[in-house]
C-alpha positions, -999 to 999 in steps of 0.1 A, spaced: -530 -133 762 -564 -133 745 -572 -167 758 -569 -158 795 -602 -155 812 -590 -123 829 -570 -93 819 -536 -89 834 -521 -54 836 -485 -54 826 -469 -20 832 -447 -3 806 -410 -9 812 -389 17 829 -357 32 816 -334 4 828 -359 -22 816 -360 -6 781 -322 -5 780 -322 -43 787 -349 -49 761 -330 -29 735 -298 -47 744 -315 -81 738 -331 -70 706 -299 -54 692 -274 -81 705 -268 -96 671 -268 -63 651 -238 -44 639 -243 -10 656 -226 23 647 -196 32 667 -206 53 697 -242 40 698 -255 42 733 -284 20 743 -290 41 774 -296 72 753 -322 54 732 -338 40 763 -342 75 777 -358 87 745 -384 59 743 -404 66 774 -439 51 771 -428 24 746 -436 -13 753 -412 -41 746 -431 -48 714 -428 -11 704 -391 -12 710 -386 -43 688 -407 -27 660 -386 5 663 -354 -15 659 -367 -35 629 -379 -3 612 -345 14 618 -327 -16 604 -348 -14 572 -344 23 567 -311 21 548 -326 -3 524 -356 20 518 -332 49 512 -313 28 485 -346 19 468 -357 56 468 -324 66 453 -325 39 426 -361 49 417 -351 86 414 -321 77 392 -344 56 370 -369 84 367 -342 109 358 -329 86 331 -364 84 316 -370 121 315 -362 139 283 -331 161 286 -338 199 286 -303 204 274 -311 192 239 -329 216 215 -337 212 178 -310 228 157 -337 242 134 -348 263 163 -314 273 177 -309 286 211 -291 319 213 -296 325 175 -270 301 162 -279 272 138 -255 244 132 -270 234 98 -299 244 78 -310 254 43 -283 265 19 -283 280 -15 -279 246 -31 -310 230 -14 -325 222 19 -292 210 35 -290 184 62 -320 177 84 -320 194 117 -301 177 145 -303 179 183 -273 196 198 -263 204 233 -269 239 244 
């Protein structure tokens, strides 16, 4: 439209027009059971056809974003040192597994679960 010598006003679509636009944009998508295009059309007052398409694309990508966030969180948790391990030479709750004995130094300290 930028090449036209004049500006042309195109009004925003009404509720029924938005429902038709959404139906066209979503026609090849697998939608959740019970999804109602009319309800979405009612909630998107002031959206242009381009806005509606962008909304649908973003909504389709959201599950992928959620999976990526979950995988990143799991990877970060796997890299964090575990707080459940403490050196046996500094035992929690006053109990050492192994340590110095009368014969010598004994086994080196080990990490043990608390």
